[in-house]
C-alpha positions as CSV (number, residue, x, y, z in Angstrom):
1,M,-29.0,-6.6,-18.1
2,E,-25.3,-6.6,-19.1
3,K,-22.9,-6.3,-16.3
4,T,-20.3,-3.5,-16.3
5,L,-17.0,-3.0,-14.6
6,N,-17.5,-1.3,-11.2
7,I,-14.5,1.0,-10.9
8,G,-15.5,2.0,-7.3
9,A,-15.3,-1.7,-6.3
10,V,-11.9,-2.0,-8.0
11,I,-10.5,1.1,-6.1
12,S,-12.0,0.0,-2.8
13,E,-10.6,-3.6,-3.1
14,T,-7.2,-2.3,-4.1
15,F,-6.8,-0.4,-0.8
16,S,-8.3,-3.3,1.1
17,V,-5.7,-5.6,-0.3
18,I,-2.9,-3.1,0.5
19,G,-4.2,-2.8,4.1
20,R,-4.3,-6.6,4.6
21,K,-1.0,-7.4,2.9
22,F,0.9,-4.3,3.7
23,V,4.1,-5.9,5.0
24,D,4.3,-8.4,2.2
25,L,3.7,-5.7,-0.4
26,V,6.4,-3.4,1.2
27,V,8.9,-6.2,1.0
28,L,8.1,-6.9,-2.7
29,G,8.1,-3.2,-3.4
30,L,11.6,-2.7,-1.9
31,V,13.0,-5.8,-3.7
32,F,11.7,-4.9,-7.1
33,V,11.5,-1.1,-7.1
34,G,13.2,0.3,-4.0
35,V,16.6,-1.3,-4.7
36,P,16.8,-0.4,-8.5
37,T,15.7,3.1,-7.6
38,L,18.4,3.5,-5.1
39,L,21.0,2.1,-7.5
40,V,20.0,4.5,-10.2
41,A,20.2,7.4,-7.7
42,L,23.6,6.3,-6.5
43,F,25.1,5.9,-9.9
44,S,23.5,9.2,-11.1
45,S,25.0,11.0,-8.0
46,Q,28.5,9.6,-8.7
47,M,28.4,10.5,-12.4
48,L,27.2,14.0,-11.5
49,E,30.0,14.5,-9.0
50,R,32.6,13.3,-11.5
51,S,31.2,15.5,-14.2
52,L,31.3,18.6,-11.9
53,E,34.8,17.8,-10.8
54,G,35.9,17.8,-14.4
55,G,34.3,21.2,-15.0
56,T,31.7,19.9,-17.4
57,F,28.0,18.8,-17.1
58,E,28.4,15.9,-19.5
59,M,27.0,12.6,-18.1
60,N,29.6,10.0,-19.4
61,F,28.6,6.3,-20.0
62,S,28.8,4.0,-17.0
63,L,28.1,0.3,-17.2
64,G,26.7,0.3,-13.7
65,Y,24.4,3.2,-14.5
66,F,23.2,1.4,-17.6
67,L,22.5,-1.9,-15.8
68,A,20.8,0.0,-12.9
69,N,18.5,1.8,-15.4
70,L,17.8,-1.6,-17.1
71,L,16.7,-3.0,-13.8
72,Y,14.8,0.2,-13.0
73,A,12.8,-0.3,-16.3
74,L,12.3,-4.1,-15.9
75,F,11.6,-4.5,-12.2
76,P,8.2,-2.7,-12.1
77,F,7.0,-5.6,-14.4
78,M,8.6,-8.1,-12.0
79,L,6.8,-6.3,-9.1
80,Q,3.5,-6.6,-11.0
81,A,4.0,-10.4,-11.5
82,A,4.8,-10.8,-7.8
83,V,1.9,-8.6,-6.7
84,V,-0.5,-10.5,-8.9
85,H,0.4,-13.7,-7.0
86,T,0.0,-11.9,-3.6
87,T,-3.3,-10.3,-4.6
88,V,-4.9,-13.4,-6.1
89,T,-3.9,-15.8,-3.4
90,S,-4.9,-13.2,-0.7
91,L,-8.3,-12.8,-2.3
92,N,-8.6,-16.6,-2.8
93,R,-7.5,-18.1,0.5
94,G,-6.8,-15.0,2.7
95,S,-3.1,-15.7,2.9
96,S,-0.1,-15.4,0.7
97,D,3.6,-16.3,0.7
98,T,6.2,-13.6,-0.2
99,G,8.8,-16.2,-1.3
100,E,6.3,-17.8,-3.7
101,A,5.4,-14.4,-5.1
102,I,9.1,-13.6,-5.7
103,G,9.5,-17.0,-7.3
104,T,6.6,-16.3,-9.6
105,A,8.2,-13.1,-10.8
106,L,11.7,-14.8,-11.3
107,R,10.2,-17.7,-13.3
108,A,8.7,-15.2,-15.6
109,L,11.9,-13.1,-15.9
110,L,12.6,-13.6,-19.6
111,P,9.0,-13.2,-21.0
112,L,8.5,-10.2,-18.7
113,F,11.7,-8.6,-20.1
114,I,10.5,-9.0,-23.6
115,V,7.0,-7.8,-22.7
116,S,8.5,-4.7,-21.0
117,I,10.4,-3.9,-24.2
118,L,7.4,-4.4,-26.5
119,M,5.1,-2.3,-24.2
120,S,7.6,0.5,-23.9
121,I,8.1,0.7,-27.6
122,G,4.4,0.6,-28.3
123,L,3.4,3.1,-25.7
124,T,6.3,5.5,-26.6
125,I,5.2,5.5,-30.3
126,G,1.6,5.8,-29.2
127,F,2.2,8.8,-27.0
128,L,4.4,10.5,-29.7
129,L,1.4,10.2,-32.1
130,L,-0.6,13.0,-30.4
131,I,-1.0,11.1,-27.1
132,I,-4.4,9.6,-27.8
133,P,-3.1,6.3,-29.4
134,G,-0.8,5.9,-26.3
135,L,-3.8,6.2,-24.0
136,I,-5.8,3.7,-26.1
137,L,-2.9,1.2,-25.9
138,L,-2.5,1.8,-22.2
139,T,-6.2,0.9,-21.8
140,V,-6.1,-2.1,-24.1
141,W,-2.9,-3.5,-22.5
142,A,-3.9,-2.8,-18.9
143,V,-3.7,-6.4,-17.8
144,V,-0.9,-7.8,-20.0
145,V,1.3,-8.9,-17.0
146,P,-1.5,-10.8,-15.2
147,A,-2.5,-12.4,-18.5
148,L,1.1,-13.6,-18.9
149,V,1.5,-14.8,-15.3
150,I,-1.9,-16.3,-14.5
151,D,-3.4,-17.2,-17.9
152,K,0.0,-18.3,-19.2
153,A,-0.9,-16.8,-22.6
154,G,2.7,-16.4,-23.8
155,I,4.5,-13.2,-24.7
156,F,2.4,-12.2,-27.7
157,G,-0.7,-14.0,-26.5
158,S,-0.8,-11.9,-23.4
159,F,-1.4,-8.7,-25.4
160,G,-4.3,-10.4,-27.2
161,R,-5.6,-11.8,-23.9
162,S,-5.5,-8.3,-22.3
163,A,-7.3,-6.9,-25.4
164,D,-10.0,-9.5,-25.0
165,L,-10.5,-9.0,-21.3
166,T,-10.7,-5.2,-21.6
167,R,-13.1,-5.3,-24.6
168,G,-16.4,-3.8,-23.5
169,S,-15.0,-2.2,-20.4
170,R,-12.4,0.2,-21.9
171,W,-14.2,3.4,-21.1
172,Q,-14.4,2.4,-17.5
173,I,-10.8,1.2,-17.5
174,F,-9.8,4.6,-19.0
175,G,-11.6,6.4,-16.3
176,L,-10.0,4.1,-13.7
177,I,-6.5,4.9,-15.2
178,L,-7.2,8.6,-14.9
179,I,-8.4,8.2,-11.3
180,G,-5.4,6.1,-10.6
181,Y,-3.0,8.7,-11.9
182,V,-4.8,11.3,-9.7
183,I,-4.5,9.1,-6.7
184,L,-0.8,8.3,-7.4
185,F,-0.1,12.1,-8.0
186,I,-1.7,12.9,-4.6
187,I,0.3,10.2,-2.8
188,G,3.5,11.3,-4.5
189,A,2.7,15.0,-3.6
190,V,2.0,14.2,0.0
191,L,5.2,12.1,0.4
192,G,7.1,14.9,-1.3
193,L,5.7,17.5,1.0
194,L,6.5,15.3,4.0
195,S,10.1,15.0,2.8
196,I,10.4,18.8,2.6
197,G,8.8,19.2,6.0
198,I,11.5,17.0,7.6
199,G,14.2,18.9,5.8
200,V,15.3,16.4,3.2
201,G,18.1,18.0,1.1
202,G,18.4,17.4,-2.7
203,V,21.9,18.2,-3.9
204,M,25.0,18.3,-1.7
205,A,27.7,20.9,-2.0
206,S,29.9,18.4,-4.0
207,G,27.2,18.2,-6.6
208,G,26.0,14.7,-5.7
209,I,22.5,13.8,-4.6
210,S,22.1,13.6,-0.8
211,M,21.3,10.2,0.9
212,P,18.1,11.6,2.4
213,A,16.9,12.7,-1.0
214,M,17.8,9.3,-2.5
215,L,15.9,7.5,0.3
216,T,12.9,9.8,-0.2
217,S,12.9,8.9,-3.9
218,V,13.0,5.2,-3.0
219,V,10.0,5.6,-0.6
220,V,7.9,7.6,-3.2
221,D,8.7,5.3,-6.1
222,T,8.0,2.2,-4.1
223,A,4.7,3.4,-2.7
224,L,3.4,4.5,-6.1
225,A,4.5,1.2,-7.7
226,I,2.8,-0.9,-5.0
227,V,-0.5,1.0,-5.4
228,G,-0.4,0.7,-9.2
229,A,0.5,-3.0,-9.2
230,V,-2.2,-4.0,-6.7
231,G,-4.7,-1.9,-8.7
232,V,-3.8,-3.7,-12.0
233,S,-4.1,-7.1,-10.2
234,V,-7.5,-6.3,-8.7
235,L,-8.7,-5.0,-12.1
236,Y,-7.6,-8.3,-13.7
237,V,-9.6,-10.3,-11.2
238,H,-12.7,-8.2,-11.8
239,L,-12.4,-8.5,-15.6
240,R,-12.0,-12.2,-15.3
241,E,-15.2,-12.5,-13.2
242,L,-17.0,-10.1,-15.6
243,K,-15.8,-11.5,-18.9
244,D,-15.4,-15.2,-18.1
245,G,-17.5,-15.6,-15.0
246,T,-14.5,-17.0,-13.3
247,R,-14.5,-16.7,-9.5
248,V,-11.3,-15.6,-7.7
249,D,-10.9,-19.0,-6.0
250,H,-10.7,-20.6,-9.5
251,I,-8.3,-17.9,-10.7
252,G,-6.1,-18.7,-7.7
253,D,-6.0,-22.4,-8.6
254,V,-3.1,-21.6,-11.0
255,F,-0.9,-21.1,-7.9
256,S,-2.0,-24.2,-6.1
């Protein structure tokens, strides 16, 4: 009987890894998502204040704002690369090194930058074409970053490697993506309600964004990014075992 992807096992193992490596993942999340999120919020607040002081709502160009948004778009891919290292080494030998994980992401900086652009363009076009093509690409490209970092398949080869690994399991992956978005929505909603409950303000009288609101945005974005990155990493491990028959200890040999 042909084996199929067990999405229940993927979800369970995702939260198991988060529980075991919580501190490491929080550090990685803050480095690669928290800081860019805070920078974007700070520059947005400053631009909004200057705009209101001038009596207009125009958001003028700012080099800092542009660079912060560039980091904001790129760093989730960097986080994914670092989390792949943490997840695989954790599943392999039960321990991981945050410094090595960050190093893994930094060494892949240029190819990750190009991959992030290609994926963004492809998914944007796909979602503009009545959404369905975008969902298909999201499923086919679900493990592009792990394929780049672990399989060392190269920039374009990573897309093909992801397509190969997901082939035969795409309906399950699509279902997993839908469940994942529901889980992320619930987490985001709970964190948002907690921020309201403790009285976090949004916009100050001056028109800028309040610091509590900025920090809340950092916490929410970081938490969602961590869950998503670990989920993709665990999915990759399961697909490798399913497709290639490769055990996680052999997958982890790439980091030895």
